[in-house]
C-alpha positions as CSV (number, residue, x, y, z in Angstrom):
1,X,0.0,0.0,0.0
2,X,1.3,3.4,-1.0
3,X,0.5,6.2,1.5
4,X,-0.3,9.4,-0.5
5,X,-0.6,12.5,1.8
6,X,-1.7,15.4,-0.4
7,X,-1.4,19.2,0.2
8,X,-3.9,21.1,-2.0
9,X,-3.3,24.7,-2.9
10,X,-6.5,26.4,-4.0
11,X,-9.9,25.7,-2.7
12,X,-12.2,27.2,-5.4
13,X,-14.6,25.0,-7.5
14,X,-11.9,22.7,-8.8
15,X,-10.2,22.3,-5.5
16,X,-13.5,21.6,-3.7
17,X,-14.4,18.9,-6.3
18,X,-10.9,17.3,-5.9
19,X,-11.3,17.0,-2.1
20,X,-14.8,15.6,-2.5
21,X,-13.7,13.0,-5.0
22,X,-10.9,11.8,-2.7
23,X,-13.5,11.6,0.1
24,X,-16.0,9.7,-1.9
25,X,-13.6,7.2,-3.6
26,X,-10.8,6.9,-1.1
27,X,-11.6,3.2,-0.2
28,X,-12.2,2.3,-3.8
29,X,-8.9,3.6,-5.1
30,X,-7.0,2.2,-2.1
31,X,-8.4,-1.3,-2.9
32,X,-8.2,-1.0,-6.7
33,X,-4.8,0.7,-7.1
34,X,-3.0,0.2,-3.7
35,X,-2.8,3.9,-3.3
36,X,-4.1,5.5,-0.1
37,X,-5.0,9.1,-1.2
38,X,-5.5,11.5,1.6
39,X,-5.9,15.3,1.4
40,X,-4.2,16.3,4.6
41,X,-4.1,20.1,4.2
42,X,-5.7,22.8,2.1
43,X,-4.2,26.3,1.5
44,X,-5.8,29.5,0.4
45,X,-4.1,32.8,-0.3
46,X,-3.3,33.5,3.3
47,X,-4.9,30.8,5.4
48,X,-4.8,27.0,5.6
49,X,-6.6,24.1,7.2
50,X,-5.3,20.7,8.2
51,X,-8.0,18.1,7.6
52,X,-9.0,14.6,8.2
53,X,-11.4,14.0,5.4
54,X,-13.6,17.0,6.0
55,X,-12.6,20.6,5.3
56,X,-13.7,23.0,8.1
57,X,-15.5,26.3,7.3
58,X,-13.1,29.0,6.2
59,X,-13.6,31.0,9.4
60,X,-11.9,28.1,11.2
61,X,-8.8,28.2,9.0
62,X,-5.5,29.4,10.5
63,X,-2.9,31.7,9.1
64,X,-0.8,30.0,6.4
65,X,2.7,28.9,7.4
66,X,5.6,28.6,5.0
67,X,4.8,25.9,2.4
68,X,8.1,24.1,3.0
69,X,7.2,23.7,6.7
70,X,3.7,22.4,5.9
71,X,4.9,19.9,3.3
72,X,7.6,18.6,5.6
73,X,5.2,18.3,8.6
74,X,2.5,16.6,6.5
75,X,5.0,14.3,4.8
76,X,3.3,15.3,1.5
77,X,3.8,13.0,-1.4
78,X,1.9,15.2,-3.8
79,X,1.3,18.9,-4.1
80,X,-2.0,19.5,-6.0
81,X,-2.5,23.0,-7.5
82,X,-6.0,24.4,-8.3
83,X,-5.3,28.1,-8.2
84,X,-6.3,30.6,-10.9
85,X,-3.9,31.3,-13.7
86,X,-3.3,34.9,-12.8
87,X,0.2,35.2,-14.0
88,X,1.9,35.5,-10.6
89,X,5.0,33.7,-9.7
90,X,3.7,32.0,-6.5
91,X,2.4,28.8,-8.3
92,X,5.9,28.3,-9.8
93,X,7.6,28.9,-6.5
94,X,5.3,26.5,-4.7
95,X,5.8,23.8,-7.4
96,X,9.6,24.1,-7.3
97,X,9.6,24.0,-3.5
98,X,7.5,20.8,-3.5
99,X,9.7,19.1,-6.1
100,X,12.8,19.9,-4.1
101,X,11.2,18.4,-1.0
102,X,10.4,15.2,-2.8
103,X,6.7,15.7,-3.7
104,X,5.2,15.2,-7.1
105,X,3.2,18.1,-8.6
106,X,-0.3,17.8,-10.1
107,X,-1.6,21.0,-11.5
108,X,-4.6,22.5,-13.2
109,X,-2.9,25.9,-13.2
110,X,-1.5,27.1,-16.6
111,X,0.3,30.3,-15.9
112,X,3.5,29.0,-14.3
113,X,3.8,26.3,-17.0
114,X,4.1,29.0,-19.6
115,X,6.9,30.8,-17.8
116,X,8.8,28.1,-15.9
117,X,8.5,25.0,-18.1
118,X,12.3,24.2,-18.4
119,X,13.0,25.0,-14.7
120,X,10.1,22.8,-13.5
121,X,11.1,20.0,-15.8
122,X,14.8,20.1,-14.8
123,X,13.9,20.3,-11.1
124,X,11.5,17.4,-11.3
125,X,14.0,15.2,-13.1
126,X,16.8,16.0,-10.6
127,X,14.4,15.2,-7.8
128,X,13.1,12.1,-9.7
129,X,9.6,13.4,-9.4
130,X,6.9,14.1,-12.0
131,X,4.8,17.1,-13.0
132,X,1.4,16.2,-14.3
133,X,-0.7,18.7,-16.1
134,X,-3.8,17.0,-17.6
135,X,-6.1,19.5,-15.8
136,X,-4.4,22.3,-17.7
137,X,-4.7,20.8,-21.2
138,X,-8.4,20.0,-21.5
139,X,-10.1,19.1,-18.3
140,X,-11.4,15.5,-18.5
141,X,-10.4,15.0,-22.1
142,X,-7.2,12.9,-22.0
143,X,-5.4,14.8,-24.8
144,X,-2.4,15.4,-22.5
145,X,-2.0,11.6,-21.8
146,X,-1.8,10.9,-25.5
147,X,0.8,13.6,-26.0
148,X,2.8,12.7,-22.9
149,X,2.9,8.9,-23.0
150,X,0.2,7.0,-25.0
151,X,1.8,8.1,-28.4
152,X,5.3,7.5,-27.2
153,X,7.3,6.0,-30.1
154,X,4.7,7.1,-32.7
155,X,6.0,9.5,-35.4
156,X,3.7,12.4,-34.5
157,X,4.3,15.1,-37.1
158,X,1.5,17.5,-36.3
159,X,-1.3,18.2,-33.8
160,X,-4.5,20.2,-34.2
161,X,-7.3,20.8,-31.8
162,X,-10.5,22.6,-31.0
163,X,-9.5,23.3,-27.4
164,X,-11.9,26.0,-26.3
165,X,-15.5,25.1,-25.8
166,X,-16.7,28.8,-25.7
167,X,-15.2,29.3,-29.2
168,X,-16.9,26.3,-30.7
169,X,-20.2,27.3,-29.1
170,X,-20.0,30.9,-30.3
171,X,-19.0,29.9,-33.8
172,X,-22.1,27.6,-34.1
173,X,-24.3,30.4,-32.7
174,X,-22.9,32.8,-35.4
175,X,-23.5,30.2,-38.1
176,X,-27.2,30.0,-36.9
177,X,-27.6,33.7,-37.5
178,X,-27.0,35.3,-34.1
179,X,-24.6,38.2,-33.8
180,X,-21.4,38.0,-31.7
181,X,-22.8,39.8,-28.7
182,X,-25.9,37.6,-28.5
183,X,-23.7,34.5,-28.9
184,X,-21.5,35.4,-26.1
185,X,-24.4,36.3,-23.9
186,X,-26.0,32.9,-24.5
187,X,-22.7,31.2,-23.7
188,X,-22.5,33.0,-20.4
189,X,-26.1,32.2,-19.6
190,X,-25.4,28.5,-20.1
191,X,-22.3,28.6,-18.0
192,X,-20.0,27.9,-20.9
193,X,-18.2,31.3,-21.2
194,X,-16.3,33.1,-18.5
195,X,-17.4,36.6,-17.5
196,X,-14.6,37.9,-19.7
197,X,-14.3,35.7,-22.8
198,X,-11.5,37.7,-24.3
199,X,-9.0,34.8,-24.1
200,X,-11.5,32.4,-25.6
201,X,-12.4,34.6,-28.6
202,X,-8.8,35.8,-29.3
203,X,-7.4,32.3,-29.4
204,X,-5.2,32.8,-26.4
205,X,-6.7,30.0,-24.4
206,X,-6.6,27.5,-27.3
207,X,-3.0,28.5,-28.0
208,X,-2.0,28.0,-24.4
209,X,-3.4,24.5,-24.3
210,X,-1.8,23.6,-27.7
211,X,1.6,25.0,-26.4
212,X,1.4,22.6,-23.5
213,X,0.5,19.6,-25.7
214,X,3.4,20.5,-28.0
215,X,5.7,20.6,-25.0
216,X,4.6,17.2,-23.9
217,X,4.8,15.8,-27.4
218,X,8.1,17.1,-28.6
219,X,9.9,18.6,-25.6
220,X,9.5,22.2,-26.9
221,X,10.2,24.9,-24.4
222,X,6.7,26.2,-23.8
223,X,8.0,29.5,-22.6
224,X,9.7,30.2,-25.9
225,X,6.9,29.2,-28.2
226,X,5.6,31.8,-30.7
227,X,1.9,32.2,-31.1
228,X,0.0,33.5,-34.2
229,X,-3.7,33.7,-33.5
230,X,-6.7,34.8,-35.5
231,X,-9.6,36.1,-33.4
232,X,-13.3,35.4,-33.7
233,X,-14.9,38.5,-35.1
234,X,-17.6,39.6,-37.5
235,X,-18.0,39.1,-40.4
236,X,-17.0,35.5,-40.5
237,X,-15.6,34.0,-43.7
238,X,-18.0,32.0,-45.9
239,X,-18.2,28.2,-45.3
240,X,-19.0,25.6,-47.9
241,X,-21.9,23.1,-47.4
242,X,-21.0,20.1,-45.3
243,X,-18.5,22.1,-43.2
244,X,-18.4,24.0,-39.9
245,X,-16.2,26.9,-39.0
246,X,-13.9,26.0,-36.1
247,X,-11.2,27.7,-34.1
248,X,-8.3,25.3,-34.7
249,X,-5.0,25.5,-32.8
250,X,-2.1,23.6,-34.4
251,X,1.6,22.9,-34.4
252,X,3.9,20.9,-36.7
253,X,7.4,19.6,-36.5
254,X,8.1,21.4,-39.8
255,X,7.7,24.8,-37.9
256,X,9.4,24.2,-34.5
257,X,8.3,26.5,-31.7
258,X,5.3,28.0,-33.6
259,X,1.6,27.5,-32.6
260,X,-1.1,28.9,-34.9
261,X,-4.7,29.5,-34.1
262,X,-7.0,30.0,-37.1
263,X,-10.6,29.9,-38.1
264,X,-10.9,26.9,-40.4
265,X,-13.8,25.2,-42.2
266,X,-13.8,21.6,-41.1
267,X,-15.9,18.8,-42.7
268,X,-18.8,17.8,-40.5
269,X,-17.7,14.2,-40.6
270,X,-14.2,15.0,-39.2
271,X,-13.3,14.9,-35.5
272,X,-13.2,18.7,-35.3
273,X,-16.2,19.5,-37.5
274,X,-18.4,17.0,-35.7
275,X,-18.1,18.8,-32.4
276,X,-21.4,20.3,-31.0
277,X,-21.7,23.1,-28.5
278,X,-18.8,23.4,-26.0
279,X,-17.2,20.0,-26.9
280,X,-13.4,19.7,-27.6
281,X,-11.3,17.5,-29.7
282,X,-7.6,17.0,-30.6
283,X,-6.2,15.0,-33.5
284,X,-2.6,13.8,-33.9
285,X,-1.0,13.1,-37.3
286,X,1.0,10.0,-36.5
287,X,2.6,9.3,-39.9
288,X,2.4,5.6,-40.8
289,X,0.0,5.0,-37.9
290,X,-2.5,7.4,-39.4
291,X,-4.6,10.0,-37.5
292,X,-5.3,9.4,-33.8
293,X,-8.1,11.6,-32.3
294,X,-9.6,12.2,-28.9
295,X,-12.8,14.1,-28.1
296,X,-15.3,14.6,-25.3
297,X,-14.6,14.7,-21.6
298,X,-16.4,17.1,-19.3
299,X,-15.2,20.7,-19.2
300,X,-16.2,21.6,-15.7
301,X,-14.7,21.9,-12.2
302,X,-15.7,18.2,-11.8
303,X,-14.0,17.3,-15.0
304,X,-10.8,19.2,-14.2
305,X,-10.7,17.6,-10.7
306,X,-11.1,14.1,-12.2
307,X,-8.1,14.9,-14.4
308,X,-6.1,15.9,-11.3
309,X,-7.1,12.6,-9.6
310,X,-5.9,10.6,-12.6
311,X,-2.7,12.5,-12.5
312,X,-2.3,12.0,-8.8
313,X,-2.6,8.3,-9.2
314,X,-0.3,8.3,-12.2
315,X,2.4,10.3,-10.4
316,X,2.6,7.8,-7.5
317,X,2.1,4.6,-9.5
318,X,4.2,5.2,-12.6
319,X,8.0,5.5,-12.7
320,X,8.3,8.8,-14.7
321,X,10.1,12.0,-14.0
322,X,9.6,15.6,-15.3
323,X,6.8,16.3,-17.6
324,X,7.2,13.2,-19.7
């Protein structure tokens, strides 16, 4: 039996679902995988709570101590990160600290991956620990697993994906005759779009996820990747019958270090053209093996938390280091 004490940083919707999943399925995963997952502490911005299965109300939390002290005292085997990608350095500092103290890192946070990719990878390899990022590459859709390990040994020449559910939904609304403002309003009403959908419509979010997939696939330095993105704006280009307009992020080995996001007409029978509403899909051009595609997987706090659980189990059960 592998004892897996976990320190969780971030207790928003994703973090709450992560704790609840561990609570609900603790015995099942212990019996099925031989891994005893236990969230032993939760940290917010300035407070923390040590727990035994149940997180106390926030008013009962105590001032946060230094993360290094908490990790050591808890004997943490995993640091799980579910904090917003606000561009600050703290997630990177926390992850590096955890790796140096012998803990794996499981993260749904993107910002520090874009700025500290090489440093995180080198530190993890030196410590013989892994950094797992499925929750940052597509929530419950296992595109990151294909890029990181499932397609290992395949001659993957290119990758393309519809990686932003808001963009897919908005483009379908525009095709149905709605204007952009109305499409965004409806996406917000349904809980698909964020309050500020700028990163979705500009292609920035899709580019970020594709950058991470390319880093997993080919070892590109995500921090040095160049992005060229075409935004969603009116009027849209015409689309032939039997096609749907999609926001497609892509990268190819022929153009190292470059990620493009463009509006492209995809056949409705293709993996990207067949998407409906906020669904996502990624396809990999695997040379002689043909095209391998993955789609589906819930884009929600629950879906992201499930991806983090999968990564937590993988980190402690598989003998890998770094990102790959």
